[in-house]
VOTIDREN-788553 format. One line per field, with one value per residue (C-alpha): chain; residue in three letters; residue number from 1; x negated, y negated, z negated. Coordinates in steps of 0.1 Angstrom, whole numbers. Example, Ala and Ser with C-alpha at 12.3 -4.5 7.8 and 13.67 -1.06 7.14 Angstrom:
<atoms>
unit	(A / A) .
code	(ALA / SER) .
pos	(1 / 2) .
c1	(-123 / -137) .
c2	(45 / 11) .
c3	(-78 / -71) .
</atoms>
This chain:
<atoms>
unit	(A / A / A / A / A / A / A / A / A / A / A / A / A / A / A / A / A / A / A / A / A / A / A / A / A / A / A / A / A / A / A / A / A / A / A / A / A / A / A / A / A / A / A / A / A / A / A / A / A / A / A / A / A / A / A / A / A / A / A / A / A / A / A / A / A / A / A / A / A / A / A / A / A / A / A / A / A / A / A / A / A / A / A / A / A / A / A / A / A / A / A / A / A / A / A / A / A / A / A / A / A / A / A / A / A / A / A / A / A / A / A / A / A / A / A / A / A / A / A / A / A / A / A / A / A / A / A / A / A / A / A / A / A / A / A / A / A / A / A / A / A / A / A / A / A / A / A / A / A / A / A / A / A / A / A / A / A / A / A / A / A / A / A / A / A / A / A / A / A / A / A / A / A / A / A / A / A / A / A / A / A / A / A / A / A / A / A / A / A / A / A / A / A / A / A / A / A / A / A / A / A / A / A / A / A / A / A / A / A / A / A / A / A / A / A / A / A / A / A / A / A / A / A / A / A / A / A / A / A / A / A / A / A / A / A / A / A / A / A / A / A / A / A / A / A / A / A / A / A / A / A / A / A / A / A / A / A / A / A / A / A / A / A / A / A / A / A / A / A / A / A / A / A / A / A / A / A / A / A / A / A / A / A / A / A / A / A / A / A / A / A / A / A / A / A / A / A / A / A / A / A / A / A / A / A / A / A / A / A / A / A / A / A / A / A / A / A / A / A / A / A / A / A / A / A / A / A / A / A / A / A / A / A / A / A / A / A / A / A / A / A / A / A / A / A / A / A / A / A / A / A / A / A / A / A / A / A / A / A / A / A / A / A / A / A / A / A / A / A / A / A / A / A / A / A / A / A / A / A / A / A / A / A / A / A / A / A / A / A / A / A / A / A / A / A / A / A / A / A / A / A / A / A / A / A / A / A / A / A / A / A / A / A / A / A / A / A / A / A / A / A / A / A / A / A / A / A / A / A / A / A / A / A / A / A / A / A / A / A / A / A / A / A / A / A / A / A / A / A / A / A / A / A / A / A / A / A / A / A / A / A / A / A / A / A / A / A / A / A / A / A / A / A / A / A / A / A / A / A / A / A / A / A / A / A / A / A / A / A / A / A / A / A / A / A / A / A / A / A / A / A / A / A / A / A / A / A / A / A / A / A / A / A / A / A / A / A / A / A / A / A / A / A / A / A / A / A / A / A / A / A / A) .
code	(UNK / UNK / UNK / UNK / UNK / UNK / UNK / UNK / UNK / UNK / UNK / UNK / UNK / UNK / UNK / UNK / UNK / UNK / UNK / UNK / UNK / UNK / UNK / UNK / UNK / UNK / UNK / UNK / UNK / UNK / UNK / UNK / UNK / UNK / UNK / UNK / UNK / UNK / UNK / UNK / UNK / UNK / UNK / UNK / UNK / UNK / UNK / UNK / UNK / UNK / UNK / UNK / UNK / UNK / UNK / UNK / UNK / UNK / UNK / UNK / UNK / UNK / UNK / UNK / UNK / UNK / UNK / UNK / UNK / UNK / UNK / UNK / UNK / UNK / UNK / UNK / UNK / UNK / UNK / UNK / UNK / UNK / UNK / UNK / UNK / UNK / UNK / UNK / UNK / UNK / UNK / UNK / UNK / UNK / UNK / UNK / UNK / UNK / UNK / UNK / UNK / UNK / UNK / UNK / UNK / UNK / UNK / UNK / UNK / UNK / UNK / UNK / UNK / UNK / UNK / UNK / UNK / UNK / UNK / UNK / UNK / UNK / UNK / UNK / UNK / UNK / UNK / UNK / UNK / UNK / UNK / UNK / UNK / UNK / UNK / UNK / UNK / UNK / UNK / UNK / UNK / UNK / UNK / UNK / UNK / UNK / UNK / UNK / UNK / UNK / UNK / UNK / UNK / UNK / UNK / UNK / UNK / UNK / UNK / UNK / UNK / UNK / UNK / UNK / UNK / UNK / UNK / UNK / UNK / UNK / UNK / UNK / UNK / UNK / UNK / UNK / UNK / UNK / UNK / UNK / UNK / UNK / UNK / UNK / UNK / UNK / UNK / UNK / UNK / UNK / UNK / UNK / UNK / UNK / UNK / UNK / UNK / UNK / UNK / UNK / UNK / UNK / UNK / UNK / UNK / UNK / UNK / UNK / UNK / UNK / UNK / UNK / UNK / UNK / UNK / UNK / UNK / UNK / UNK / UNK / UNK / UNK / UNK / UNK / UNK / UNK / UNK / UNK / UNK / UNK / UNK / UNK / UNK / UNK / UNK / UNK / UNK / UNK / UNK / UNK / UNK / UNK / UNK / UNK / UNK / UNK / UNK / UNK / UNK / UNK / UNK / UNK / UNK / UNK / UNK / UNK / UNK / UNK / UNK / UNK / UNK / UNK / UNK / UNK / UNK / UNK / UNK / UNK / UNK / UNK / UNK / UNK / UNK / UNK / UNK / UNK / UNK / UNK / UNK / UNK / UNK / UNK / UNK / UNK / UNK / UNK / UNK / UNK / UNK / UNK / UNK / UNK / UNK / UNK / UNK / UNK / UNK / UNK / UNK / UNK / UNK / UNK / UNK / UNK / UNK / UNK / UNK / UNK / UNK / UNK / UNK / UNK / UNK / UNK / UNK / UNK / UNK / UNK / UNK / UNK / UNK / UNK / UNK / UNK / UNK / UNK / UNK / UNK / UNK / UNK / UNK / UNK / UNK / UNK / UNK / UNK / UNK / UNK / UNK / UNK / UNK / UNK / UNK / UNK / UNK / UNK / UNK / UNK / UNK / UNK / UNK / UNK / UNK / UNK / UNK / UNK / UNK / UNK / UNK / UNK / UNK / UNK / UNK / UNK / UNK / UNK / UNK / UNK / UNK / UNK / UNK / UNK / UNK / UNK / UNK / UNK / UNK / UNK / UNK / UNK / UNK / UNK / UNK / UNK / UNK / UNK / UNK / UNK / UNK / UNK / UNK / UNK / UNK / UNK / UNK / UNK / UNK / UNK / UNK / UNK / UNK / UNK / UNK / UNK / UNK / UNK / UNK / UNK / UNK / UNK / UNK / UNK / UNK / UNK / UNK / UNK / UNK / UNK / UNK / UNK / UNK / UNK / UNK / UNK / UNK / UNK / UNK / UNK / UNK / UNK / UNK / UNK / UNK / UNK / UNK / UNK / UNK / UNK / UNK / UNK / UNK / UNK / UNK / UNK / UNK / UNK / UNK / UNK / UNK / UNK / UNK / UNK / UNK / UNK / UNK / UNK / UNK / UNK / UNK / UNK / UNK / UNK / UNK / UNK / UNK / UNK / UNK / UNK / UNK / UNK / UNK / UNK / UNK / UNK / UNK / UNK / UNK / UNK / UNK / UNK / UNK / UNK / UNK / UNK / UNK / UNK / UNK / UNK / UNK / UNK / UNK / UNK / UNK / UNK / UNK / UNK / UNK / UNK / UNK / UNK / UNK / UNK / UNK / UNK / UNK / UNK / UNK / UNK / UNK / UNK / UNK / UNK / UNK / UNK / UNK / UNK / UNK / UNK / UNK / UNK / UNK / UNK / UNK / UNK / UNK / UNK / UNK / UNK / UNK / UNK / UNK / UNK) .
pos	(1 / 2 / 3 / 4 / 5 / 6 / 7 / 8 / 9 / 10 / 11 / 12 / 13 / 14 / 15 / 16 / 17 / 18 / 19 / 20 / 21 / 22 / 23 / 24 / 25 / 26 / 27 / 28 / 29 / 30 / 31 / 32 / 33 / 34 / 35 / 36 / 37 / 38 / 39 / 40 / 41 / 42 / 43 / 44 / 45 / 46 / 47 / 48 / 49 / 50 / 51 / 52 / 53 / 54 / 55 / 56 / 57 / 58 / 59 / 60 / 61 / 62 / 63 / 64 / 65 / 66 / 67 / 68 / 69 / 70 / 71 / 72 / 73 / 74 / 75 / 76 / 77 / 78 / 79 / 80 / 81 / 82 / 83 / 84 / 85 / 86 / 87 / 88 / 89 / 90 / 91 / 92 / 93 / 94 / 95 / 96 / 97 / 98 / 99 / 100 / 101 / 102 / 103 / 104 / 105 / 106 / 107 / 108 / 109 / 110 / 111 / 112 / 113 / 114 / 115 / 116 / 117 / 118 / 119 / 120 / 121 / 122 / 123 / 124 / 125 / 126 / 127 / 128 / 129 / 130 / 131 / 132 / 133 / 134 / 135 / 136 / 137 / 138 / 139 / 140 / 141 / 142 / 143 / 144 / 145 / 146 / 147 / 148 / 149 / 150 / 151 / 152 / 153 / 154 / 155 / 156 / 157 / 158 / 159 / 160 / 161 / 162 / 163 / 164 / 165 / 166 / 167 / 168 / 169 / 170 / 171 / 172 / 173 / 174 / 175 / 176 / 177 / 178 / 179 / 180 / 181 / 182 / 183 / 184 / 185 / 186 / 187 / 188 / 189 / 190 / 191 / 192 / 193 / 194 / 195 / 196 / 197 / 198 / 199 / 200 / 201 / 202 / 203 / 204 / 205 / 206 / 207 / 208 / 209 / 210 / 211 / 212 / 213 / 214 / 215 / 216 / 217 / 218 / 219 / 220 / 221 / 222 / 223 / 224 / 225 / 226 / 227 / 228 / 229 / 230 / 231 / 232 / 233 / 234 / 235 / 236 / 237 / 238 / 239 / 240 / 241 / 242 / 243 / 244 / 245 / 246 / 247 / 248 / 249 / 250 / 251 / 252 / 253 / 254 / 255 / 256 / 257 / 258 / 259 / 260 / 261 / 262 / 263 / 264 / 265 / 266 / 267 / 268 / 269 / 270 / 271 / 272 / 273 / 274 / 275 / 276 / 277 / 278 / 279 / 280 / 281 / 282 / 283 / 284 / 285 / 286 / 287 / 288 / 289 / 290 / 291 / 292 / 293 / 294 / 295 / 296 / 297 / 298 / 299 / 300 / 301 / 302 / 303 / 304 / 305 / 306 / 307 / 308 / 309 / 310 / 311 / 312 / 313 / 314 / 315 / 316 / 317 / 318 / 319 / 320 / 321 / 322 / 323 / 324 / 325 / 326 / 327 / 328 / 329 / 330 / 331 / 332 / 333 / 334 / 335 / 336 / 337 / 338 / 339 / 340 / 341 / 342 / 343 / 344 / 345 / 346 / 347 / 348 / 349 / 350 / 351 / 352 / 353 / 354 / 355 / 356 / 357 / 358 / 359 / 360 / 361 / 362 / 363 / 364 / 365 / 366 / 367 / 368 / 369 / 370 / 371 / 372 / 373 / 374 / 375 / 376 / 377 / 378 / 379 / 380 / 381 / 382 / 383 / 384 / 385 / 386 / 387 / 388 / 389 / 390 / 391 / 392 / 393 / 394 / 395 / 396 / 397 / 398 / 399 / 400 / 401 / 402 / 403 / 404 / 405 / 406 / 407 / 408 / 409 / 410 / 411 / 412 / 413 / 414 / 415 / 416 / 417 / 418 / 419 / 420 / 421 / 422 / 423 / 424 / 425 / 426 / 427 / 428 / 429 / 430 / 431 / 432 / 433 / 434 / 435 / 436 / 437 / 438 / 439 / 440 / 441 / 442 / 443 / 444 / 445 / 446 / 447 / 448 / 449 / 450 / 451 / 452 / 453 / 454 / 455 / 456 / 457 / 458 / 459 / 460 / 461 / 462 / 463 / 464 / 465 / 466 / 467 / 468 / 469 / 470 / 471 / 472 / 473 / 474 / 475 / 476 / 477 / 478 / 479 / 480 / 481 / 482 / 483 / 484 / 485 / 486 / 487 / 488 / 489 / 490 / 491 / 492 / 493 / 494 / 495 / 496 / 497 / 498 / 499 / 500 / 501 / 502 / 503 / 504 / 505 / 506 / 507 / 508 / 509 / 510 / 511 / 512 / 513 / 514 / 515 / 516 / 517 / 518 / 519 / 520 / 521 / 522 / 523 / 524 / 525 / 526 / 527 / 528 / 529 / 530 / 531 / 532) .
c1	(-326 / -368 / -388 / -420 / -455 / -474 / -507 / -498 / -535 / -534 / -513 / -486 / -465 / -465 / -456 / -467 / -463 / -478 / -504 / -505 / -506 / -509 / -496 / -532 / -532 / -507 / -508 / -497 / -465 / -453 / -455 / -434 / -409 / -410 / -402 / -376 / -356 / -362 / -343 / -313 / -316 / -305 / -340 / -333 / -366 / -381 / -377 / -390 / -405 / -411 / -434 / -442 / -469 / -458 / -479 / -495 / -477 / -509 / -542 / -551 / -570 / -608 / -613 / -614 / -634 / -634 / -627 / -594 / -571 / -534 / -514 / -536 / -527 / -493 / -491 / -511 / -486 / -454 / -466 / -470 / -431 / -424 / -439 / -419 / -386 / -359 / -332 / -327 / -322 / -349 / -362 / -379 / -400 / -416 / -452 / -473 / -499 / -488 / -505 / -472 / -465 / -466 / -497 / -480 / -472 / -495 / -463 / -427 / -399 / -372 / -334 / -319 / -287 / -309 / -341 / -366 / -401 / -426 / -454 / -487 / -506 / -532 / -550 / -557 / -587 / -581 / -600 / -586 / -597 / -607 / -601 / -566 / -560 / -595 / -596 / -637 / -642 / -620 / -641 / -616 / -582 / -554 / -521 / -493 / -463 / -429 / -406 / -426 / -427 / -456 / -449 / -482 / -507 / -537 / -573 / -599 / -632 / -628 / -636 / -632 / -603 / -566 / -556 / -540 / -529 / -512 / -494 / -479 / -467 / -451 / -433 / -425 / -408 / -383 / -378 / -366 / -343 / -327 / -321 / -295 / -283 / -312 / -300 / -318 / -323 / -298 / -307 / -318 / -318 / -316 / -297 / -307 / -277 / -276 / -280 / -316 / -340 / -341 / -306 / -301 / -334 / -331 / -355 / -362 / -362 / -363 / -348 / -364 / -358 / -391 / -393 / -402 / -440 / -436 / -423 / -444 / -477 / -490 / -460 / -463 / -430 / -436 / -442 / -482 / -514 / -546 / -577 / -600 / -570 / -552 / -520 / -498 / -462 / -454 / -426 / -402 / -414 / -400 / -368 / -362 / -362 / -341 / -316 / -312 / -314 / -287 / -280 / -312 / -324 / -308 / -277 / -272 / -267 / -238 / -211 / -179 / -161 / -149 / -114 / -89 / -74 / -53 / -42 / -28 / -13 / -16 / -21 / -45 / -18 / 0 / -2 / -15 / 19 / 33 / 7 / 6 / 44 / 38 / 5 / 2 / -26 / -49 / -35 / -42 / -10 / 15 / 0 / 11 / -1 / 12 / 47 / 77 / 83 / 55 / 79 / 101 / 101 / 74 / 99 / 69 / 61 / 26 / 10 / -25 / -48 / -51 / -74 / -86 / -102 / -126 / -133 / -171 / -193 / -190 / -210 / -196 / -206 / -227 / -241 / -219 / -181 / -167 / -134 / -141 / -140 / -100 / -72 / -38 / -8 / 26 / 55 / 54 / 16 / 2 / -17 / -24 / -29 / -33 / -63 / -88 / -112 / -135 / -142 / -155 / -166 / -172 / -195 / -187 / -155 / -158 / -129 / -126 / -109 / -92 / -91 / -61 / -59 / -23 / 5 / 18 / 52 / 85 / 73 / 65 / 29 / 1 / -33 / -61 / -96 / -121 / -138 / -158 / -180 / -170 / -194 / -207 / -242 / -252 / -238 / -201 / -177 / -144 / -115 / -85 / -64 / -69 / -104 / -140 / -139 / -103 / -91 / -72 / -35 / -7 / 25 / 39 / 68 / 73 / 105 / 101 / 138 / 145 / 146 / 171 / 141 / 170 / 157 / 159 / 147 / 180 / 184 / 218 / 241 / 228 / 197 / 214 / 228 / 194 / 182 / 212 / 207 / 169 / 176 / 157 / 133 / 100 / 74 / 78 / 118 / 141 / 156 / 128 / 124 / 91 / 111 / 130 / 100 / 93 / 63 / 48 / 46 / 61 / 93 / 125 / 137 / 151 / 118 / 128 / 162 / 151 / 131 / 160 / 182 / 154 / 153 / 193 / 205 / 172 / 157 / 130 / 127 / 144 / 112 / 84 / 50 / 34 / -3 / -19 / -26 / -50 / -45 / -57 / -21 / -5 / 28 / 60 / 70 / 94 / 108 / 119 / 84 / 92 / 74 / 96 / 68 / 35 / 1 / -24 / -56 / -57 / -91 / -85 / -60 / -73 / -62 / -97 / -103 / -71 / -92 / -114 / -90 / -64 / -89 / -87 / -46 / -34 / -3 / -1 / 36 / 21 / -9 / -18 / -9 / -24 / -6 / -23 / -4 / -8 / 6 / 32 / 42 / 47 / 85 / 91 / 66 / 77 / 51 / 64 / 47 / 45 / 28 / -4) .
c2	(-213 / -212 / -183 / -192 / -175 / -191 / -190 / -173 / -174 / -159 / -174 / -158 / -164 / -155 / -147 / -128 / -110 / -83 / -64 / -25 / -5 / 36 / 61 / 65 / 26 / 31 / 44 / 83 / 82 / 47 / 72 / 101 / 75 / 61 / 95 / 96 / 67 / 82 / 110 / 92 / 69 / 70 / 67 / 35 / 19 / -2 / -37 / -65 / -99 / -122 / -152 / -186 / -213 / -245 / -274 / -281 / -305 / -325 / -317 / -280 / -259 / -271 / -240 / -209 / -176 / -145 / -147 / -145 / -172 / -178 / -166 / -131 / -128 / -134 / -108 / -83 / -87 / -85 / -52 / -37 / -44 / -35 / 4 / 6 / -5 / 14 / -7 / -26 / -59 / -86 / -117 / -148 / -161 / -193 / -201 / -234 / -246 / -271 / -294 / -306 / -278 / -275 / -270 / -241 / -224 / -203 / -204 / -208 / -193 / -214 / -203 / -225 / -206 / -178 / -201 / -190 / -211 / -201 / -226 / -219 / -239 / -254 / -266 / -235 / -215 / -187 / -156 / -151 / -115 / -110 / -71 / -71 / -35 / -24 / -29 / -26 / -63 / -48 / -18 / -5 / 7 / 15 / 33 / 25 / 49 / 48 / 75 / 93 / 66 / 41 / 4 / -8 / -3 / -30 / -33 / -52 / -64 / -86 / -123 / -147 / -164 / -157 / -130 / -145 / -110 / -102 / -135 / -132 / -94 / -107 / -137 / -117 / -91 / -125 / -132 / -96 / -94 / -127 / -133 / -152 / -164 / -163 / -135 / -127 / -96 / -87 / -94 / -79 / -50 / -33 / -1 / 20 / 34 / 59 / 61 / 50 / 77 / 80 / 69 / 60 / 45 / 13 / -18 / -41 / -76 / -113 / -146 / -160 / -127 / -110 / -76 / -77 / -80 / -68 / -36 / -33 / -56 / -49 / -48 / -67 / -88 / -96 / -136 / -140 / -129 / -131 / -145 / -112 / -88 / -72 / -58 / -39 / -28 / 0 / 19 / 0 / -30 / -13 / 1 / -32 / -52 / -24 / -22 / -64 / -61 / -41 / -59 / -49 / -14 / 12 / 32 / 67 / 72 / 54 / 79 / 56 / 45 / 11 / 4 / -24 / -40 / -68 / -83 / -117 / -140 / -175 / -205 / -233 / -256 / -243 / -272 / -267 / -278 / -246 / -223 / -233 / -223 / -190 / -178 / -196 / -174 / -175 / -205 / -182 / -170 / -144 / -111 / -79 / -57 / -71 / -73 / -49 / -47 / -54 / -53 / -81 / -104 / -135 / -163 / -190 / -201 / -211 / -180 / -178 / -167 / -133 / -124 / -88 / -82 / -51 / -31 / -40 / -57 / -44 / -47 / -47 / -33 / -61 / -62 / -88 / -87 / -97 / -99 / -62 / -46 / -56 / -53 / -66 / -52 / -53 / -40 / -65 / -66 / -30 / -40 / -74 / -74 / -107 / -126 / -127 / -156 / -156 / -138 / -158 / -134 / -143 / -119 / -130 / -124 / -96 / -116 / -116 / -145 / -135 / -168 / -159 / -176 / -187 / -183 / -149 / -147 / -129 / -90 / -61 / -55 / -34 / -46 / -25 / -23 / -2 / 27 / 32 / 1 / -11 / 3 / -7 / -15 / 24 / 34 / 51 / 46 / 26 / 49 / 36 / 58 / 93 / 94 / 83 / 74 / 70 / 34 / 11 / 0 / -17 / -26 / -58 / -82 / -118 / -134 / -174 / -186 / -155 / -169 / -145 / -116 / -94 / -58 / -65 / -101 / -111 / -151 / -160 / -176 / -156 / -178 / -210 / -207 / -201 / -233 / -254 / -246 / -256 / -285 / -315 / -299 / -304 / -280 / -280 / -287 / -264 / -254 / -254 / -222 / -209 / -187 / -215 / -236 / -225 / -246 / -241 / -282 / -282 / -295 / -281 / -306 / -311 / -292 / -264 / -264 / -267 / -234 / -219 / -236 / -225 / -189 / -184 / -151 / -136 / -105 / -84 / -58 / -26 / -2 / 5 / -7 / 26 / 29 / 33 / 67 / 64 / 96 / 105 / 119 / 128 / 118 / 121 / 91 / 73 / 36 / 29 / 38 / 65 / 99 / 128 / 152 / 147 / 164 / 142 / 145 / 128 / 107 / 86 / 79 / 46 / 10 / 1 / 20 / 11 / -12 / 12 / 42 / 22 / 18 / 58 / 62 / 73 / 84 / 112 / 111 / 124 / 145 / 115 / 85 / 71 / 48 / 29 / 27 / 12 / 23 / 2 / 18 / 51 / 56 / 89 / 108 / 96 / 80 / 47 / 29 / 5 / 2 / -18) .
c3	(-174 / -182 / -193 / -205 / -220 / -247 / -264 / -296 / -309 / -279 / -247 / -225 / -193 / -158 / -122 / -90 / -62 / -39 / -17 / -12 / -42 / -43 / -69 / -79 / -91 / -116 / -149 / -148 / -172 / -147 / -120 / -138 / -144 / -110 / -93 / -120 / -110 / -75 / -82 / -91 / -60 / -23 / -6 / 10 / 1 / -26 / -36 / -16 / -30 / -7 / -17 / -10 / -26 / -33 / -32 / -64 / -93 / -100 / -97 / -90 / -119 / -129 / -150 / -128 / -129 / -107 / -65 / -64 / -53 / -67 / -35 / -36 / -75 / -67 / -42 / -58 / -88 / -67 / -52 / -84 / -90 / -53 / -58 / -92 / -80 / -58 / -38 / -8 / -22 / -15 / -37 / -27 / -52 / -48 / -71 / -78 / -102 / -123 / -145 / -164 / -185 / -223 / -240 / -257 / -220 / -195 / -171 / -170 / -144 / -136 / -114 / -97 / -82 / -59 / -60 / -82 / -90 / -109 / -122 / -137 / -161 / -140 / -175 / -187 / -188 / -160 / -147 / -111 / -99 / -68 / -68 / -88 / -82 / -101 / -138 / -139 / -154 / -184 / -197 / -227 / -217 / -240 / -242 / -267 / -269 / -287 / -286 / -260 / -233 / -228 / -248 / -236 / -212 / -215 / -209 / -234 / -234 / -201 / -195 / -220 / -202 / -196 / -168 / -140 / -131 / -163 / -162 / -128 / -136 / -165 / -147 / -117 / -143 / -153 / -116 / -111 / -143 / -140 / -100 / -91 / -128 / -151 / -167 / -198 / -221 / -244 / -281 / -304 / -284 / -250 / -249 / -214 / -194 / -165 / -140 / -150 / -168 / -204 / -209 / -246 / -251 / -274 / -263 / -293 / -278 / -295 / -279 / -246 / -227 / -242 / -257 / -294 / -301 / -335 / -324 / -292 / -295 / -263 / -241 / -206 / -213 / -248 / -256 / -259 / -243 / -257 / -238 / -222 / -219 / -191 / -194 / -169 / -165 / -193 / -193 / -218 / -199 / -168 / -182 / -200 / -165 / -148 / -172 / -173 / -134 / -125 / -94 / -80 / -93 / -70 / -83 / -76 / -36 / -27 / -8 / -13 / 18 / 21 / 23 / 27 / -4 / 11 / 45 / 45 / 70 / 68 / 92 / 102 / 100 / 67 / 41 / 1 / -10 / 8 / -1 / -36 / -38 / -17 / -35 / -65 / -78 / -46 / -23 / 8 / 22 / 29 / 15 / 35 / 5 / -27 / -16 / -20 / 19 / 46 / 70 / 61 / 88 / 83 / 95 / 105 / 138 / 133 / 118 / 132 / 107 / 90 / 59 / 53 / 21 / 19 / -14 / -11 / 13 / 49 / 84 / 116 / 152 / 157 / 122 / 112 / 115 / 148 / 168 / 180 / 150 / 148 / 168 / 169 / 191 / 193 / 210 / 234 / 237 / 237 / 272 / 262 / 225 / 205 / 211 / 181 / 188 / 159 / 124 / 95 / 70 / 30 / 17 / -21 / -18 / 9 / 30 / 68 / 84 / 117 / 136 / 162 / 200 / 190 / 170 / 168 / 185 / 175 / 175 / 155 / 151 / 140 / 129 / 130 / 116 / 138 / 115 / 145 / 135 / 102 / 77 / 41 / 36 / 27 / 62 / 48 / 75 / 66 / 49 / 66 / 44 / 59 / 50 / 57 / 96 / 101 / 116 / 92 / 103 / 90 / 103 / 100 / 115 / 128 / 134 / 136 / 121 / 101 / 69 / 49 / 66 / 79 / 87 / 122 / 124 / 137 / 133 / 125 / 102 / 72 / 80 / 87 / 51 / 35 / 54 / 40 / 3 / 9 / 30 / 26 / -5 / -11 / -24 / -66 / -59 / -78 / -42 / -22 / -5 / 10 / 33 / 48 / 57 / 91 / 98 / 62 / 56 / 21 / 36 / 45 / 69 / 103 / 118 / 104 / 116 / 148 / 148 / 137 / 166 / 192 / 179 / 172 / 181 / 189 / 169 / 170 / 195 / 191 / 198 / 172 / 184 / 194 / 190 / 223 / 236 / 263 / 288 / 326 / 342 / 374 / 374 / 398 / 418 / 398 / 409 / 373 / 359 / 335 / 337 / 346 / 345 / 329 / 335 / 313 / 295 / 266 / 263 / 231 / 202 / 194 / 195 / 202 / 234 / 254 / 277 / 286 / 291 / 311 / 339 / 346 / 348 / 381 / 393 / 424 / 436 / 468 / 479 / 506 / 482 / 449 / 428 / 398 / 367 / 333 / 301 / 285 / 251 / 235 / 224 / 204 / 225 / 258 / 280 / 296 / 325 / 349 / 383 / 385) .
</atoms>
């Protein structure tokens, strides 16, 4: 939605961007307010406003006084705001001269998704200051207060034209509080809330995202600017923009670790009709979290996707999430983990899609997320369930053809019975059973009977998958690969360091003979090895 300024017997509107500004160039009360905001915030830098001047719409301005330019004024205005607002966000703003605005408007800010365009009326009489951080051209300075806070910081007696800096500051204020959606001020009042300073302060507003000029006639964010006047950012202007732009203002130091809120198994060949039956709310797949028993075997033969949802936006060891941040191991795949070929991360939903190299075969699995590489934007390490910095692990089972989800994953008569009850049904039919649709195509037919037949009498391995324990050991020589005695130094206990550690495993049955061993699994505290 557009934001505008009009000439109300005066005129108004504007937007802009920034040059370097020091504390000496701010009104002292704004410096105090900035410091108060800083006290509630993590020291992670200030808001960044990037700018891009677009080609003019129609002829450029003909009525300019001063030695500055639109881009230099815009840069200066942006820096005024940047120095007052803490946070790690970046706002991209485009600006231009425009001779098609209504005669009642000095400028207009428009939002198109995250794109912000500010148009400055090229037909108005403008003062374009060559020294926008000095106000010597406006000899009379004034400060209005309301409830102990500045409500107007302004200068008069300047050139009898509209001050482009004031208009630019005004419009960039709209750009900050409306980022992404054109969010407007609450009407008829804004109530300031923590962590901002002066929580509980009430600020009067009017429609169109402006402060009420009856209450604060000289505030920057009122709708109207007289010629010959310069307005800067008052404390009420800053608080109003800060309160409305909750996505921009830095909240108190973020010390909360990210966590995992859902893990869902799916497949590239799983049909929408099947997914709508299995997961009617999301159409995503089989949730291992939102289920009574995450160990109930998944009966599908073509599961090759896993979705991992985080509690907040996260980063990986390479900046963005990658396969190195995850691992999938099973009882039968300890030394040869399931390949994750790519990770696609949705920053809106905080969901990582893991694309596997092949369908998951029958096995007992762990999926892990690496706390050593996954953090939130504040640098907090992943909380895997045992505190910050602990890997996330979740057990699940896959047994294609186990349509009755037997605890041991056995495929047999009970699964044939489940299949027969749903045979020749389609998704949406009363007798359709998503657990009997072994290829997830929305139909229970011969293909699923074939899956059952190929896996008949098969079951899950008896042993649980052991999390890798990487050790350096001296072992007795034993043909069956089991160690009768063990002298070991633990190197790591992590599914993410197994590849590094196994290369150092050795067995020394005799002083003159060195054999290399590889760790197979860990069963109830017993190390099982094989020669390599």
